[in-house]
matplotlib code that plots the C-alpha trace (Angstrom):
import matplotlib.pyplot as plt

x = [92.3, 90.7, 92.0, 95.0, 95.8, 95.4, 97.2, 100.0, 100.1, 100.1, 98.3, 99.5, 96.7, 97.7, 96.8, 95.7, 96.0, 94.3, 97.5, 96.3, 96.1, 100.2, 101.7, 99.3, 101.0, 104.3, 104.1, 102.3, 105.4, 107.4, 105.7, 105.7, 109.5, 110.0, 108.0, 109.9, 107.3, 109.2, 112.2, 114.6, 113.2, 116.1, 114.0, 116.1, 115.0, 116.2, 118.3, 118.8, 115.2, 112.9, 109.1, 106.0, 103.5, 99.9, 100.1, 96.4, 96.5, 97.6, 94.7, 92.7, 94.0, 93.6, 89.8, 89.3, 91.2, 89.9, 86.7, 89.3, 91.5, 88.6, 88.0, 91.2, 91.4, 87.3, 87.3, 86.3, 88.4, 89.4, 91.6, 95.0, 97.2, 99.1, 102.6, 104.5, 108.5, 111.2, 114.1, 117.4, 120.3, 121.9, 118.7, 117.9, 115.1, 116.0, 113.6, 111.7, 107.6, 105.1, 103.7, 100.0, 98.6, 100.1, 98.1, 96.9, 99.8, 99.7, 102.9, 102.1, 104.6, 104.7, 107.7, 111.4, 114.2, 115.1, 111.5, 111.1, 113.6, 111.4, 112.9, 111.1, 109.9, 110.4, 107.9, 108.6, 105.2, 103.5, 105.1, 108.8, 109.0, 110.9, 108.6, 109.9, 107.2, 108.4, 105.8, 104.6, 104.1, 100.5, 100.4, 100.3, 101.2, 98.9, 100.5, 99.7, 102.1, 102.8, 103.3, 105.1, 108.6, 109.1, 112.1, 114.5, 117.7, 119.9, 118.3, 120.5, 118.2, 118.5, 115.3, 112.1, 108.7, 106.5, 102.8, 102.3, 98.3, 97.7, 94.5, 93.6, 90.7, 87.6, 86.7, 90.2, 92.9, 93.8, 90.8, 92.1, 94.1, 91.8, 93.0, 96.8, 94.5, 94.5, 91.8, 88.8, 89.4, 91.7, 89.4, 86.3, 82.7, 82.5, 85.5, 86.8]
y = [98.3, 101.9, 103.0, 101.2, 103.2, 106.5, 105.9, 104.1, 106.1, 102.8, 99.4, 96.4, 94.8, 91.2, 90.2, 93.8, 92.7, 89.3, 87.0, 85.7, 89.4, 89.8, 88.0, 90.4, 93.6, 92.3, 91.2, 94.9, 96.4, 94.2, 95.5, 99.4, 98.7, 97.4, 99.7, 103.1, 104.2, 102.8, 105.3, 107.0, 110.3, 111.1, 111.3, 113.4, 110.2, 107.7, 106.1, 103.2, 103.1, 103.9, 104.3, 105.6, 107.8, 107.2, 103.4, 102.6, 99.4, 101.3, 103.6, 101.1, 99.3, 102.3, 102.7, 98.8, 98.8, 101.8, 100.5, 98.2, 101.4, 103.2, 100.4, 100.3, 103.9, 104.9, 107.2, 108.2, 108.6, 110.5, 109.0, 111.1, 108.7, 105.5, 105.1, 101.9, 101.4, 98.9, 98.8, 97.8, 96.0, 98.7, 100.9, 102.6, 104.7, 107.8, 108.5, 111.1, 112.2, 112.9, 115.6, 116.7, 114.2, 111.5, 111.9, 108.2, 106.3, 102.9, 100.6, 97.2, 94.8, 93.0, 90.9, 90.3, 88.7, 86.3, 85.3, 85.2, 87.3, 90.5, 93.8, 95.4, 99.1, 100.6, 103.5, 105.3, 105.3, 107.8, 106.4, 106.9, 103.2, 101.8, 99.0, 96.7, 95.9, 92.4, 92.4, 89.5, 90.0, 91.5, 92.6, 96.4, 99.2, 102.2, 104.8, 108.6, 109.9, 113.4, 112.5, 109.4, 108.7, 105.7, 104.4, 101.2, 100.1, 99.2, 96.4, 93.1, 91.5, 91.8, 93.8, 94.4, 96.0, 98.2, 99.6, 102.9, 104.1, 107.5, 108.9, 112.6, 112.6, 113.2, 115.6, 116.5, 119.5, 118.5, 117.5, 119.8, 117.2, 114.4, 113.0, 114.5, 117.6, 116.3, 117.2, 114.7, 110.8, 109.0, 106.0, 107.3, 105.1, 101.9, 100.0, 98.0]
z = [112.6, 112.1, 116.1, 115.7, 112.1, 114.1, 117.1, 115.3, 111.9, 109.8, 109.4, 107.2, 105.1, 104.3, 100.3, 99.5, 95.8, 95.3, 94.8, 91.3, 90.4, 91.8, 89.0, 86.6, 87.9, 87.8, 83.9, 83.4, 84.4, 82.5, 79.6, 80.7, 81.1, 77.4, 76.3, 77.9, 80.3, 83.6, 83.6, 86.0, 86.8, 89.1, 92.1, 95.3, 97.9, 96.2, 93.6, 91.2, 90.5, 87.9, 87.9, 86.2, 87.5, 86.9, 85.0, 84.1, 85.9, 89.2, 88.5, 88.3, 91.5, 93.1, 92.6, 93.4, 96.8, 98.0, 99.9, 101.7, 102.6, 103.5, 105.9, 107.6, 108.3, 108.8, 106.8, 103.0, 100.7, 97.4, 94.8, 94.2, 92.1, 91.8, 90.8, 90.3, 90.7, 90.0, 92.1, 92.0, 93.8, 95.7, 96.3, 99.1, 100.0, 102.5, 105.4, 104.3, 104.4, 100.9, 99.2, 100.1, 98.0, 99.3, 102.7, 102.9, 101.0, 100.6, 99.4, 98.1, 97.7, 93.8, 93.4, 93.9, 91.9, 93.2, 93.8, 98.1, 99.0, 100.2, 100.8, 104.0, 104.6, 107.4, 109.2, 112.0, 114.2, 116.7, 119.4, 118.0, 117.3, 114.3, 112.4, 110.2, 107.4, 105.6, 102.9, 100.8, 97.3, 97.6, 100.9, 101.9, 104.4, 104.9, 106.3, 107.2, 104.2, 105.3, 109.1, 108.7, 107.9, 105.9, 104.8, 103.6, 103.5, 100.8, 98.5, 98.3, 95.3, 91.9, 91.8, 93.9, 92.2, 94.3, 93.2, 95.7, 95.8, 97.4, 98.4, 100.5, 103.3, 101.5, 104.8, 105.0, 104.4, 100.7, 99.1, 96.1, 95.6, 94.2, 90.8, 92.0, 90.5, 86.8, 84.8, 85.9, 86.5, 84.9, 85.4, 85.1, 84.9, 85.9, 85.5, 88.4]

ax = plt.figure().add_subplot(projection="3d")
ax.plot(x, y, z, "-o")
ax.set_aspect("equal")
plt.show()
């Protein structure tokens, strides 16, 4: 998969998050929403969505998934940040690339309402091909966030939950974005 990732700019990993954990993440997102932590932050490239930067569970999953992401890309990584978002009916995501701290981006499907109504993410691979990634809950797509344009068409379901994980290459140009330039490791120690 390593060469495929660098040739295409993306790779898909099924069950990146264990199916037993997906429901837990969804419930944690509901609790964040109920406590006012997930809110509309007015992102310029999306409408009808609310999100939370660096949720504790997201940061733990960022750490937990690092080895699998490193295996998929064939390079050592540094953790940058986690982010989760709830999109609502009519939401879309305009084609864009990400900021420096999002060098290696991972988008993981968590849940849709109604259940089973996946919401594909699209990427333009290095060959100029439009790729439709129809991820089931727990599946993830890894892509070069700074280089690969990605987007979503209008959401027809009532809502969709997504967890995003971001890394930088340990030997790359954006090493200074480790922990997204925050002071120290948000999940220091041997957690996870």
